[in-house]
C-alpha atoms as one frame of an Amber mdcrd trajectory, in Angstrom:
protein
 -52.139  -3.350 -20.349 -50.195  -5.907 -18.266 -48.343  -5.103 -15.050 -45.145
  -6.299 -16.753 -45.466  -3.663 -19.443 -46.022  -0.950 -16.812 -42.868  -2.210
 -14.997 -40.797  -1.973 -18.167 -42.114   1.530 -18.722 -40.930   2.573 -15.237
 -37.543   0.940 -15.809 -37.205   2.736 -19.105 -37.778   6.066 -17.428 -35.085
   5.242 -14.830 -32.720   4.107 -17.572 -33.151   7.362 -19.464 -32.417   9.341
 -16.308 -29.358   7.159 -15.664 -28.050   7.736 -19.178 -28.447  11.493 -18.678
 -26.575  11.305 -15.362 -23.792   9.221 -16.906 -23.392  11.733 -19.669 -23.229
  14.530 -17.157 -20.658  12.679 -15.059 -18.456  11.635 -17.973 -16.010  14.544
 -17.615 -15.682  13.786 -13.900 -14.996  10.136 -14.723 -12.389  11.181 -17.248
 -10.691  13.317 -14.627 -10.792  10.423 -12.189  -9.186   8.093 -14.703  -6.636
  10.712 -15.563  -5.666  11.207 -11.944  -5.740   7.527 -10.965  -2.053   7.219
 -11.690  -1.355  10.239  -9.516  -2.801   8.785  -6.346  -0.614   8.166  -3.314
  -2.525   5.056  -2.225  -1.114   1.561  -2.682  -3.235  -1.315  -4.051  -3.532
  -2.526  -0.447  -5.106   0.801   0.553  -2.089   2.336   2.296  -0.863   5.896
   1.789   2.795   5.103   1.131   4.079   8.559   2.093   2.342  11.727   3.307
   5.442  13.959   3.338   4.528  16.188   0.383   0.953  16.717   1.643   2.193
  17.513   5.137   4.801  20.013   3.888   2.238  21.745   1.666  -0.132  22.002
   4.645   2.622  23.589   6.753   3.293  26.120   4.000  -0.403  26.981   3.734
  -0.456  27.689   7.487   2.692  29.815   7.306   4.706  27.299   9.337   7.334
  26.679   6.632   8.627  29.866   4.982  11.008  28.181   2.553   9.729  27.159
  -0.904  10.940  24.145  -2.865  12.474  26.519  -5.393  14.444  28.363  -2.693
  15.696  25.075  -1.249  16.798  23.763  -4.644  18.599  27.044  -5.351  20.376
  26.654  -2.010  21.184  23.010  -2.808  22.649  23.891  -6.227  24.812  26.630
  -4.682  26.186  24.343  -1.964  26.932  21.542  -4.413  28.754  23.999  -6.676
  30.863  25.156  -3.712  31.730  21.559  -2.861  32.716  20.862  -6.467  34.957
  23.945  -6.490  36.666  22.808  -3.278  37.226  19.368  -4.743  38.700  20.725
  -7.964  40.828  23.181  -5.984  42.324  20.376  -3.939  41.201  21.673  -0.549
  41.647  18.938   2.026  38.386  19.819   3.741  36.383  19.164   0.610  38.055
  15.832   0.060  37.561  14.816   3.671  33.872  15.637   3.708  33.245  13.460
   0.667  35.723  10.708   1.440  34.177   7.224   1.263  36.000   6.427   4.525
  34.046   9.098   6.416  31.072   7.656   8.329  28.315  10.132   9.177  26.745
   9.132  12.491  23.245  10.396  13.312  22.022   9.974  16.914  18.389   8.872
  17.151  15.728   8.941  19.828  12.615   6.832  19.157   9.282   7.879  20.723
   6.569   5.184  20.969   3.097   6.727  21.321   0.378   4.525  22.829  -2.928
   4.729  24.694  -2.970   1.467  26.669  -0.108  -0.817  27.675  -1.671  -3.677
  25.677  -1.959  -1.715  22.404  -0.347  -3.542  19.475   1.272  -0.232  18.504
   3.112  -0.203  21.845   5.763  -2.206  20.004   8.749  -4.021  21.508  12.266
  -2.624  21.911  13.463  -5.464  19.666  11.247  -4.232  16.820  12.747  -0.736
  17.156  16.303  -2.099  17.270  15.654  -4.129  14.108  14.574  -0.868  12.404
  17.891   0.787  13.346  19.671  -2.248  11.865  17.726  -1.846   8.604  18.633
   1.860   8.434  22.320   1.110   9.034  22.336  -1.524   6.301  20.427   0.555
   3.744  22.429   3.758   4.329  25.762   1.931   4.024  24.656  -0.371   1.176
  25.280  -3.398   3.369  21.758  -4.722   2.769  21.709  -8.349   1.632  19.326
  -7.622  -1.271  21.870  -5.526  -3.180  22.188  -8.692  -5.295  18.756  -7.793
  -6.694  19.961  -4.472  -8.122  19.649  -4.816 -11.927  22.914  -4.809 -13.852
  21.911  -1.565 -15.574  21.626   0.237 -12.231  24.624  -1.262 -10.376  26.957
   1.372 -11.848  25.001   4.283 -10.324  24.316   2.684  -6.940  25.622   4.961
  -4.182  27.187   4.339  -0.768  25.838   6.982   1.653  28.131   5.876   4.529
  25.526   7.029   7.058  24.974   5.244  10.359  22.319   5.631  13.043  22.851
   5.052  16.759  20.266   4.963  19.514  21.009   7.703  22.038  22.774   6.586
  25.248  22.401   9.924  27.043  19.105  11.649  27.692  18.493  15.392  27.794
  19.745  15.495  31.421  22.923  13.543  30.637  21.645  10.338  32.255  21.691
   6.806  30.856  18.979   5.960  28.296  18.239   3.221  25.784  17.120   5.810
  23.211  13.618   4.252  23.171  11.066   6.384  25.027   7.407   5.495  25.590
   4.695   8.151  25.952   1.131   7.401  27.042  -1.649   9.590  25.589  -4.816
   8.280  27.225  -7.162  10.621  25.367  -6.548   9.265  21.865  -5.835   5.991
  20.057  -5.300   7.150  16.456  -3.696  10.309  15.123  -4.026  12.460  12.018
  -0.886  14.161  10.731  -2.116  17.636  11.739  -3.088  16.606  15.273   0.129
  14.650  15.711   2.229  17.630  14.600   0.399  20.087  16.843  -0.098  17.874
  19.915   2.334  14.971  20.200   5.537  16.303  18.660   5.943  19.512  20.714
   5.151  17.605  23.925   7.626  14.769  23.355  10.443  15.866  21.056  14.052
  16.018  22.277  16.430  18.782  21.217  16.574  18.355  17.386  20.090  19.828
  17.317  21.364  16.830  19.308  18.851  14.040  18.528  17.044  13.009  15.361
  13.478  12.330  16.533  11.545   9.322  15.238   7.938   8.802  16.336   6.013
   5.516  16.108   2.225   5.667  16.413  -1.136   4.411  15.215  -1.628   6.848
  12.330  -5.111   7.257  10.873  -5.930   7.285   7.165  -3.748   4.196   6.481
  -0.650   6.449   6.303   2.616   4.493   6.498   4.796   7.483   7.359   5.865
  11.054   6.709   8.912  13.265   7.216   9.907  16.915   7.424  12.287  18.222
   4.756  15.584  19.835   5.815  15.982  23.595   5.601  18.676  25.615   3.879
  17.453  28.954   5.198  19.880  29.144   8.075  17.128  29.190  10.691  18.684
  28.325  14.051  17.475  25.040  15.444  15.275  25.793  18.403  14.398  29.332
  17.346  12.999  28.025  14.114   9.575  27.879  15.755   7.301  25.112  14.573
   9.983  23.787  12.253  12.081  22.632  15.199   9.078  21.404  17.163   7.971
  19.121  14.323  11.328  18.007  12.890  11.661  14.240  12.479   9.819  11.323
  10.889   6.609   9.572  11.938   6.022   5.872  11.194   2.986   3.600  11.338
   3.765   0.962  13.955   3.292  -1.981  11.557   5.911  -0.605   9.111   8.726
  -0.521  11.688  11.595  -3.029  11.520  11.465  -6.478   9.977  10.530 -10.052
  10.903  10.857 -11.851  13.231  10.745  -8.767  15.476   8.104  -7.120  13.253
   5.122  -9.483  13.747   2.875  -7.767  11.177   2.259  -9.161   7.688   2.041
  -7.373   4.364   4.356  -5.836   1.755   5.537  -2.994   4.038   7.032  -4.863
   7.021  10.761  -4.805   6.181  11.566  -1.337   7.549  11.902   0.457   4.202
   9.266   3.075   5.115  11.805   4.543   7.563  14.518   4.409   4.882  12.213
   6.299   2.487  11.257   8.959   5.062  14.844   9.522   6.260  15.687  10.041
   2.577  13.191  12.941   2.573  14.667  14.260   5.828  18.079  14.363   4.125
  16.832  16.275   1.068  15.648  13.600  -1.385  12.499  13.904  -3.490  10.398
  11.110  -4.968  12.037   9.729  -8.095   9.150  10.930 -10.317   9.637  14.490
  -9.032   6.017  14.668  -7.797   5.030  16.122 -11.170   3.246  13.138 -12.759
   4.844  13.650 -16.165   8.168  12.806 -17.736   9.437  16.377 -17.498   9.223
  16.520 -13.685  12.560  16.040 -11.903  13.981  14.846  -8.609  17.199  16.790
  -9.388  19.186  13.550  -9.667  20.462  12.835 -13.173  21.145   9.159 -12.463
  17.533   8.267 -11.544  15.646   7.582 -14.806  12.627   9.854 -15.381   9.277
   8.401 -14.339   5.765   9.761 -14.836   4.294   8.516 -11.539   4.813   6.333
  -8.501   5.221   2.580  -8.898   3.535   0.010  -6.638   4.252  -3.660  -6.048
   7.466  -4.535  -7.891   6.950  -3.974 -11.666  10.514  -4.845 -12.739   9.816
  -4.357 -16.455   7.792  -1.129 -16.195   9.002   1.681 -18.472   7.170   5.017
 -18.352   9.446   7.599 -20.015  11.339   5.661 -22.660  13.353   3.521 -20.259
  12.982   1.203 -17.273  11.748   2.871 -14.097  14.142   2.481 -11.143  11.534
   0.676  -9.048  14.314  -0.572  -6.749  15.024   2.975  -5.508  14.139   3.699
  -1.891  12.374   6.905  -2.999   9.736   5.109  -5.121   6.476   3.653  -3.703
   7.222  -0.028  -4.387   7.045  -2.863  -1.836   9.750  -3.057   0.823  11.188
  -6.240  -0.708  11.592  -4.480  -4.066  13.741  -1.593  -2.744  17.537  -1.888
  -2.506  19.443   1.273  -3.534  20.136   4.993  -3.454  22.004   6.473  -6.416
  25.280   8.401  -6.440  23.487  11.710  -7.096  21.075  11.033  -4.250  24.045
  10.358  -1.959  25.596  13.689  -3.002  22.378  15.513  -2.038  22.281  13.806
   1.359  25.950  14.669   2.030  25.270  18.297   1.068  22.399  18.458   3.570
  24.473  16.839   6.348  27.328  19.267   5.758  25.256  22.456   5.462  21.646
  22.245   6.709  21.598  23.665  10.283  19.818  20.984  12.295  21.284  18.162
  10.205  24.899  19.281  10.502  24.683  19.764  14.262  23.735  16.103  14.679
  27.146  14.969  13.427  28.923  16.453  16.454  26.322  15.395  19.027  27.853
  13.388  21.928  24.629  11.638  22.948  25.548   8.217  21.515  28.318   7.889
  24.118  27.054   6.615  27.495  27.527   8.993  30.420  30.464   8.397  32.732
  29.933   6.723  36.127  32.473   6.213  38.892  34.625   3.220  37.849  35.260
   0.147  40.009  38.916  -0.888  40.175  39.902  -4.481  39.521  42.916  -6.462
  38.317  44.371  -9.951  37.994  47.990 -11.120  37.992  49.631 -13.999  36.201
  50.906 -15.492  39.465  51.073 -14.985  43.177  54.405 -16.671  44.022  57.754
 -16.169  42.273  61.395 -16.761  42.999  63.705 -13.756  43.452  64.315 -12.284
  39.993  61.029 -13.584  38.630  58.391 -11.405  36.854  54.604 -11.187  36.998
  52.131  -9.694  34.512  49.158  -7.636  35.790  45.943  -6.984  33.799  43.200
  -4.384  34.377  39.658  -5.734  34.927  38.073  -2.466  36.135  34.417  -1.664
  35.363  32.553   1.423  34.062  35.069   2.752  31.550  37.980   4.270  33.463
  40.310   6.326  31.302  43.219   6.832  33.758  45.224   4.192  35.646  47.902
   4.335  38.347  49.642   1.130  39.438  51.837   0.808  42.522  54.133  -2.247
  42.939  56.151  -1.926  46.210  59.286  -4.089  45.944  58.855  -4.480  42.199
  60.644  -3.105  39.158  59.146  -0.854  37.947  57.347   0.212  41.096  54.899
   2.590  39.302  53.054   2.418  35.961  50.228   4.507  34.385  49.285   2.217
  31.491  46.087   0.192  31.441  48.224  -2.918  30.921  51.494  -2.322  32.793
  54.865  -3.721  31.851  55.902  -7.041  33.493  57.016  -6.431  37.105  60.237
  -8.093  38.368  60.712  -8.914  42.058  64.367  -9.351  43.151  64.062  -9.716
  46.944  62.240 -12.281  49.014  59.199 -11.044  50.859  55.437 -10.471  50.704
  54.263  -7.414  48.740  50.984  -5.551  48.137  49.682  -4.158  44.797  47.544
  -1.011  44.434  45.496   0.160  41.392  43.796   3.572  41.228  41.363   4.091
  38.301  39.437   7.275  37.440  37.315   9.059  34.854  35.304  12.281  34.773
  32.811  10.889  37.306  35.389  10.017  40.007  37.983   7.452  41.036  38.332
   4.132  42.880  41.273   2.448  44.634  41.930  -1.280  45.067  44.849  -2.516
  47.275  45.537  -6.228  47.694  47.813  -6.980  50.592  49.971 -10.055  50.073
  49.191 -10.122  46.354  52.806 -11.197  45.617  55.036 -13.646  47.528  58.750
 -13.879  46.662  60.282 -17.097  48.023  63.707 -18.675  47.287  64.463 -22.353
  46.510  61.041 -23.261  45.113  60.612 -26.382  42.951  58.590 -26.221  39.745
  55.871 -28.865  39.285  53.987 -29.255  35.978  50.852 -31.418  35.771  49.896
 -33.575  32.786  48.432 -31.663  29.798  45.363 -32.728  27.814  45.581 -33.493
  24.100  44.512 -30.840  21.623  43.143 -30.864  18.082  44.976 -28.942  15.383
  41.909 -26.701  14.753  41.430 -25.907  18.455  41.697 -22.298  19.527  44.770
 -21.093  21.419  44.520 -21.891  25.132  46.175 -20.301  28.144  48.388 -22.982
  29.740  47.882 -23.822  33.389  48.941 -26.563  35.748  52.355 -25.166  36.692
  52.982 -24.761  40.424  53.601 -22.463  42.124  51.835 -19.860  39.952  54.028
 -17.203  38.407  56.386 -19.296  36.316  56.794 -19.180  32.553  55.701 -21.726
  29.939  57.808 -22.441  26.860  57.888 -24.819  23.984  56.771 -25.205  20.374
  53.559 -23.187  19.808  53.787 -21.324  23.164  53.954 -17.495  23.193  55.509
 -15.264  25.860  52.166 -14.916  27.688  51.720 -18.658  28.101  49.194 -19.265
  25.322  49.519 -22.524  23.389  48.464 -22.431  19.726  47.954 -25.950  18.268
  48.151 -24.740  14.683  51.609 -23.235  15.317  52.863 -26.327  17.109  51.599
 -28.690  14.425  50.531 -32.304  14.601  52.553 -34.476  16.982  53.683 -34.901
  20.622  55.378 -31.758  22.020  57.321 -31.092  25.249  56.180 -28.025  27.221
  58.423 -26.633  29.976  57.377 -24.737  33.105  60.205 -22.588  34.599  60.376
 -20.678  37.876  62.509 -17.614  37.202  65.155 -16.901  39.808  64.946 -20.386
  41.280  66.118 -21.936  38.040  63.696 -24.826  38.557  61.740 -26.326  35.682
  59.462 -29.260  34.896  58.258 -30.746  31.589  54.885 -32.096  30.439  53.983
 -33.583  27.071  51.084 -32.347  24.900  49.793 -34.163  21.803  48.144 -32.318
  18.868  45.867 -34.490  16.772  45.251 -33.715  13.059  42.042 -32.081  11.869
  39.853 -34.444   9.815  39.991 -33.707   6.094  36.466 -32.718   5.053  35.049
 -31.911   1.636  31.629 -30.476   0.702  30.276 -30.448  -2.829  27.379 -28.308
  -4.089  26.486 -26.473  -7.313  27.850 -22.934  -7.563  24.539 -21.558  -8.861
  20.910 -22.579  -8.682  17.669 -21.066  -9.836  15.099 -20.264  -7.196  12.549
 -22.799  -8.481  14.875 -25.782  -8.692  13.960 -28.782  -6.511  15.963 -29.544
  -3.391  19.451 -30.886  -4.111  21.337 -33.535  -2.167  24.479 -32.173  -0.504
  27.480 -34.507  -0.780  30.269 -34.462   1.821  33.114 -36.703   2.987  33.551
 -38.324   5.375  29.913 -39.121   5.985  28.197 -38.658   9.301  28.737 -34.914
   9.815  26.299 -32.022   9.951  25.217 -29.613   7.214  24.175 -26.023   7.982
  23.312 -22.781   6.232  20.300 -20.957   4.786  17.828 -23.332   3.119  19.512
 -26.470   4.552  17.329 -29.204   6.000  19.238 -32.339   6.905  21.388 -33.100
   3.868  19.165 -31.205   1.410  19.445 -27.604   0.180  16.238 -25.843  -0.906
  16.833 -22.744  -3.020  13.279 -21.500  -2.499  13.724 -21.507   1.274  17.160
 -19.903   1.106  15.956 -17.040  -1.087  17.709 -15.020  -3.762  21.361 -14.161
  -3.086  24.747 -15.668  -2.219  24.599 -18.245   0.590  27.428 -19.982   2.423
  26.761 -23.671   3.173  28.891 -25.495   5.730  29.723 -29.081   6.646  31.339
 -30.124   9.904  32.628 -33.589  10.851  33.903 -34.606  14.289  36.054 -37.744
  14.603  36.422 -40.108  17.539  39.108 -37.912  19.173  36.751 -34.887  19.140
  38.608 -33.097  16.334  36.340 -31.274  13.924  36.944 -30.583  10.244  35.006
 -27.924   8.362  34.387 -27.152   4.731  32.132 -24.583   3.104  30.903 -23.665
  -0.350  29.157 -20.571  -1.680  25.915 -21.160  -3.580  24.210 -18.344  -5.429
  20.440 -18.556  -5.842  19.389 -16.739  -8.982  16.125 -14.869  -9.375  13.663
 -16.234 -11.885  12.897 -14.226 -15.002   9.941 -11.893 -14.663   7.277 -13.255
 -17.020   3.988 -11.807 -18.121   1.338 -13.723 -20.020  -2.138 -12.178 -20.354
  -5.150 -14.167 -19.249  -6.688 -15.611 -22.458 -10.357 -14.880 -23.035 -12.751
 -17.858 -23.324 -12.816 -19.381 -26.816 -15.327 -21.490 -28.714 -14.557 -25.038
 -29.711 -15.851 -24.299 -33.193 -12.833 -22.012 -33.691 -10.637 -25.135 -34.146
  -7.372 -23.371 -33.143  -6.131 -20.387 -31.172  -2.954 -18.328 -31.704  -1.289
 -17.651 -28.368   0.230 -14.167 -28.021   1.376 -11.701 -25.376   4.089 -13.680
 -23.582   6.960 -11.465 -22.386   9.929 -11.331 -22.577   9.787 -12.396 -26.182
  11.591 -15.522 -27.255   9.913 -17.863 -24.817   7.818 -20.942 -25.486   4.109
 -21.662 -25.078   3.402 -24.980 -23.405   0.422 -27.122 -22.578  -1.687 -29.943
 -23.962  -2.464 -29.333 -27.634   0.140 -26.551 -28.042   2.443 -26.608 -31.070
   4.637 -23.520 -31.292   2.204 -20.683 -30.650  -0.872 -22.572 -31.972  -3.304
 -24.289 -29.622  -5.384 -27.056 -31.260  -8.799 -26.725 -29.640 -10.094 -29.954
 -31.197  -7.345 -31.869 -29.418  -8.121 -30.547 -25.931 -11.919 -30.284 -26.292
 -14.316 -28.249 -24.197 -13.430 -27.491 -20.566 -10.831 -25.569 -18.545  -7.214
 -26.159 -19.571  -3.812 -24.939 -18.316  -1.765 -23.045 -20.873   1.646 -21.651
 -19.961   4.453 -19.415 -21.190   8.003 -20.549 -20.445  11.044 -18.292 -20.638
  14.691 -18.907 -19.814  17.116 -16.027 -19.168  20.781 -15.742 -20.106  21.799
 -17.190 -16.724  19.894 -20.395 -17.363  16.984 -19.793 -15.000  13.644 -20.780
 -16.456  10.125 -20.281 -15.207   6.607 -20.861 -16.483   3.571 -18.667 -15.960
   0.352 -20.681 -16.224  -3.092 -19.451 -17.170  -6.470 -21.176 -17.227  -8.172
 -21.184 -20.633 -11.897 -21.920 -20.906 -12.946 -23.716 -24.100 -16.713 -23.647
 -24.613 -18.927 -26.076 -26.532 -21.281 -24.072 -28.821 -24.761 -23.838 -27.301
 -28.192 -22.632 -28.425 -30.328 -19.591 -27.750 -33.845 -19.732 -26.336 -36.406
 -16.933 -26.201 -39.512 -16.118 -24.192 -41.868 -14.391 -26.666 -44.121 -11.695
 -25.163 -47.766 -11.191 -26.144 -48.430  -8.835 -29.048 -47.786  -5.164 -28.461
 -50.039  -2.250 -29.332 -48.572   0.742 -31.041 -49.371   2.817 -27.978 -47.702
   0.499 -25.480 -44.617   1.812 -23.597 -41.116   0.803 -24.592 -39.965  -2.676
 -23.564 -36.479  -3.656 -22.389 -35.298  -6.653 -24.398 -34.078  -9.295 -21.939
 -35.954 -12.351 -23.098 -32.980 -14.397 -24.392 -30.987 -17.159 -22.707 -27.979
 -16.877 -22.500 -28.326 -13.166 -21.810 -25.973 -10.275 -22.280 -26.079 -10.191
 -26.079 -27.130  -7.593 -28.645 -30.582  -7.130 -30.230 -31.073  -5.648 -33.727
 -34.319  -5.050 -35.583 -37.160  -2.575 -36.332 -37.866  -0.290 -33.420 -34.816
  -1.569 -31.463 -32.304   0.905 -30.022 -29.777   0.173 -27.237 -31.644  -2.989
 -26.237 -35.068  -1.296 -26.015 -38.041  -2.071 -28.288 -40.316   0.857 -29.237
 -43.670  -0.473 -30.521 -44.733   2.876 -31.941 -41.457   3.237 -33.846 -41.669
  -0.317 -35.187 -45.291   0.164 -36.285 -48.015  -2.446 -36.827 -46.881  -5.790
 -38.175 -44.616  -8.750 -37.429 -40.994  -7.728 -36.810 -37.986 -10.054 -36.874
 -35.470  -9.300 -34.096 -31.895 -10.597 -34.535 -29.983 -11.614 -31.370 -26.204
 -12.150 -31.071 -24.379 -13.232 -27.900 -20.834 -14.278 -26.940 -21.373 -17.356
 -24.806 -18.007 -18.285 -23.298 -16.224 -17.473 -26.544 -18.880 -18.963 -28.803
 -20.702 -16.435 -30.969 -24.382 -17.501 -31.069 -26.989 -15.972 -33.418 -30.760
 -16.479 -33.543 -33.944 -14.455 -34.078 -37.560 -14.199 -32.917 -40.700 -12.312
 -33.996 -42.484  -9.506 -32.195 -46.036  -8.595 -33.260 -47.328  -5.032 -33.037
 -51.048  -4.389 -33.417 -52.486  -0.980 -34.319 -54.709   0.528 -31.622 -58.392
   0.438 -32.715 -60.443   3.684 -32.788 -63.068   4.521 -30.173 -66.301   6.567
 -30.340 -69.267   7.292 -28.035 -72.818   7.554 -29.321 -76.068   8.366 -27.516
 -78.125   5.205 -27.302 -81.258   6.903 -25.928 -82.120  10.112 -24.147 -80.635
   8.836 -20.909 -77.834   6.425 -21.988 -74.500   6.256 -23.903 -72.760   3.336
 -25.640 -69.421   2.442 -27.257 -69.784   2.390 -31.002 -66.942  -0.197 -31.299
 -67.154  -3.556 -29.584 -64.469  -4.978 -27.279 -63.975  -7.406 -24.375 -63.854
  -4.891 -21.547 -64.659  -1.183 -21.246 -63.367   1.677 -19.100 -65.619   4.793
 -18.812 -64.432   8.211 -17.651 -66.450  11.227 -16.458 -64.611  14.540 -16.690
 -61.355  12.530 -16.896 -62.095  10.390 -13.796 -62.523   6.612 -14.082 -65.978
   5.242 -13.328 -64.951   1.903 -11.736 -68.421   0.372 -11.671 -69.151   1.043
 -15.366 -67.432  -1.743 -17.327 -70.111  -2.553 -19.894 -70.519  -1.356 -23.453
 -73.383   1.021 -22.446 -73.823   3.248 -19.408 -76.611   5.437 -18.026 -75.088
   8.730 -16.801 -76.533  10.190 -13.664 -74.719  13.514 -13.847 -73.958  15.806
 -16.713 -70.426  16.252 -17.998 -67.793  15.093 -20.466 -67.605  11.309 -21.042
 -64.882   9.215 -22.730 -64.411   5.463 -23.151 -61.525   2.989 -23.751 -62.149
  -0.639 -24.623 -59.821  -3.613 -24.869 -59.696  -6.411 -27.426 -57.780  -9.677
 -27.441 -54.608  -7.896 -28.538 -54.602  -4.382 -27.091 -56.580  -1.419 -25.836
 -58.211   1.198 -28.021 -57.411   4.873 -28.142 -59.500   7.120 -25.945 -62.713
   8.302 -27.583 -63.377  11.975 -28.241 -65.231  13.649 -25.332 -69.014  13.365
 -25.439 -70.966  16.119 -23.650 -74.029  14.686 -21.954 -76.679  16.628 -20.004
 -78.947  14.770 -17.635 -81.634  17.528 -17.763 -81.366  21.012 -18.982 -83.129
  24.307 -19.330 -83.075  25.576 -22.875 -80.222  27.941 -23.320 -82.444  30.660
 -24.775 -84.903  30.681 -21.857 -82.792  31.584 -18.787 -79.069  31.455 -19.581
 -78.797  34.638 -21.620 -80.725  36.582 -19.015 -78.980  35.265 -15.856 -75.359
  34.419 -16.888 -73.079  36.913 -18.580 -69.459  36.434 -19.784 -66.933  38.313
 -21.972 -67.161  36.147 -25.057 -64.708  35.865 -26.733 -62.196  36.168 -23.828
 -58.490  36.576 -23.440 -56.138  36.243 -20.395 -59.095  36.659 -18.035 -62.637
  35.288 -18.201 -65.209  37.454 -16.357 -68.391  35.585 -15.338 -71.373  37.390
 -13.724 -74.654  35.983 -12.405 -77.422  38.587 -12.394 -80.473  36.518 -11.376
 -81.695  35.776  -7.887 -81.378  32.183  -6.622 -80.849  30.520  -3.285 -79.558
  26.996  -4.119 -75.765  26.296  -4.550 -74.505  25.709  -8.007 -71.243  24.511
  -9.692 -69.577  26.084 -12.716 -67.231  23.959 -14.854 -65.212  24.958 -17.944
 -64.065  22.188 -20.333 -61.728  22.322 -23.329 -62.539  20.663 -26.641 -61.026
  17.321 -25.361 -63.374  17.242 -22.399 -60.625  18.118 -19.916 -61.624  20.291
 -16.957 -59.858  23.658 -17.101 -61.686  25.318 -14.204 -64.269  24.290 -11.600
 -65.646  26.134  -8.601 -68.669  26.097  -6.344 -71.069  29.062  -6.334 -73.385
  30.090  -3.601 -75.174  32.266  -6.088 -76.674  35.580  -5.150 -77.632  38.504
  -7.276 -74.697  40.382  -8.581 -72.090  37.590  -7.958 -68.953  37.846 -10.163
 -66.043  35.409 -10.739 -62.771  36.224 -12.556 -60.949  33.195 -14.003 -57.200
  33.377 -14.924 -57.057  31.960 -18.477 -53.648  33.304 -19.495 -52.186  29.804
 -19.955 -55.131  28.340 -21.849 -54.585  27.708 -25.577 -56.798  29.356 -28.167
 -59.970  27.446 -29.084 -63.557  26.675 -28.198 -64.490  26.002 -24.545 -67.760
  24.848 -22.962 -68.992  26.467 -19.759 -71.514  24.403 -17.718 -73.593  25.677
 -14.815 -75.007  22.867 -12.652 -77.865  23.181 -10.201 -80.614  21.170  -8.568
 -82.837  21.574 -11.621 -80.289  20.580 -14.232 -77.473  22.105 -16.292 -77.088
  25.136 -18.550 -74.206  25.411 -21.078 -72.552  28.179 -23.075 -69.911  28.016
 -25.826 -66.952  30.376 -25.311 -64.075  31.348 -27.591 -60.470  31.980 -26.361
 -58.722  34.312 -28.807
């Protein structure tokens, strides 16, 4: 038998074991498939949110006494009370839910790192960008609200919640609200270790600050939060609840580019938005129940049976579109853009009633601490005529909130306003001015001696004024001498500011007057017109349209805005949304005209078109199906309608697309590669003939492989020679070769195993009755490697069998042949010396009663020549052996006693 056949036999055994294992594992696989949709891991390998797991772990450890049911009962009661107040007309109820009310939550951000150079020791700018994202998302000021589908715009809510970085620390000192903590002993953190180690050691008072931690979380977790409580537990006495309150974020999910330098679908800061939603009482939109009956207790979020990943805009799981744009789903950051009205109501209820959430609203920590102010002021002039007035302005530093002015010789002489009334000086002289400023930290005094000079008979002098453009900003006039006079004229206000747009185009006289001295001077000021500029651009574009040329007059100006490069606008670069494009032109006089247009970039329709399977050229044509939304058009070489003519395009790889245009006129095409295969042929490697006793053979002799074999003795791709039986068997083979269905067949020959028999050739030799090419002899079941001929001369007594091979296969094993080299007649010594219980049952008792000194062997063979028992005897008179024969089958057995003088035998019967 060839080594190849033995290999196939081993493989077959392994395959059978594998099939058994697969059958055993099938229920486990089914459970795995069933739960695949329930996993919390994104396609990129991230755990989008670990809040539910963390809260369940806290409950199992007794660290969170409140159940979800108790919280929802509390929530329903509080919302009912709010509704009753609203219907009853109580002003408090209306005020709490007024859209003008802004809820401000003070935040402290803890950055946890091991080494200064760690990438998770992120920049302050990245943290600040995260606060900006939160403020946009929780006030619905995010730019991507334009991506909210029309069907969901009506339920989009405006939470009116803002977040401010703390300006006062726990000791009342100045802080940026961004605190860095070095933990040298650890680089990555599990949720349990973080809760038990980092949070209690770093958290600030959760009644005054909302704590946000940023760290290198293990397990690819993007973030997790702690739910609010409705139990009335006081903040700090709430035990572990207060110590662990807040959200934890993976460093790479914080903020947005350019300040977030990390790539991927979760780098726009929406992980924080999602987790703060949990902290304010929101559940995942699928209710964490993984079926359509689970609820998030918000009627305006459509039911969903599981989390969504990526941005599947057309996914419908419970009879309607899933709200994949909701911040409480698991979609990519760029897909999220709204909370609903019911979700907003839940968050307001938590802010108004949950202990540690409500206390945040009255926290003063977003206001910087007071420091002693530094007094400072300026005055509109330093010299006036008797009867003239001066204006003083406060320039003090460090937020004073009380002012006291003293103007000796002036009217009025005292004032307590930050900006005092104009002060008139009637008598000539030199006067000082004093300002005292104060706040809760202290006060400061500034006195300027000689700040005001009052002199009679002064002459006003007014220098030449520069020209202005009509679009120029208002400018404080100067150039009058001595300082302290008043400017007047067309476009000039009482404080001396000249506004070109109020004066209008032309040449205008401006007067400078010294009050009391009745002296004035005039200067002329020209206002040039603003250039008339026009910019033309389409009102709407689709995202995939090529760059358009912007047209503006007069030429030579500068274009600006999102997606603008030179005088071209690229919708792809600008992105989806409404964009303002501007054009500015400056003429030779330096006057600049501006014009702007709003261009909306529309999103492309979401198209799906399944990847076509390879097809065979012999098929002639292929019907294209599966393009969604319906109503589109199939395109490509050889395509007519939905029919692709394969004969036209021939064999090879071809691009086939599905084009769809939406109601807004935006059209896109999704292309697929289609493989068209030229029909091939099948070739076989034919094995040598099999014997009926050969092991099973795995059929893998066809090229191309991977097809199906059918024929006698064939089952699941395995050929069984014994089952097929002797003869020539035709095996059919079918294979799908790149879409081409190929069929062919080959013959397998099975030869019956020839019989085998041993005969005694002479008194001292044996031979195989049937002739073959090679022979294998066995003594007591053991191969005799040196005996390969047709005849052998045994040198020891025992049971002999033979197998021979022919050109086609090996024979069956011959029946055992008992051969005795020499022997003592059984009747002479055996009956007198050897005794046995014959017949025997579960035990065979053997007794030797003669005297002998040489060692002997006793062997018991069954009818097939197989050794059932063998032992060595050092025989002495009266020796007895008891053989356990309980497992032997009934039948005739041969007992042989071997010694130096030959062998004695006895037939025994097992009953």
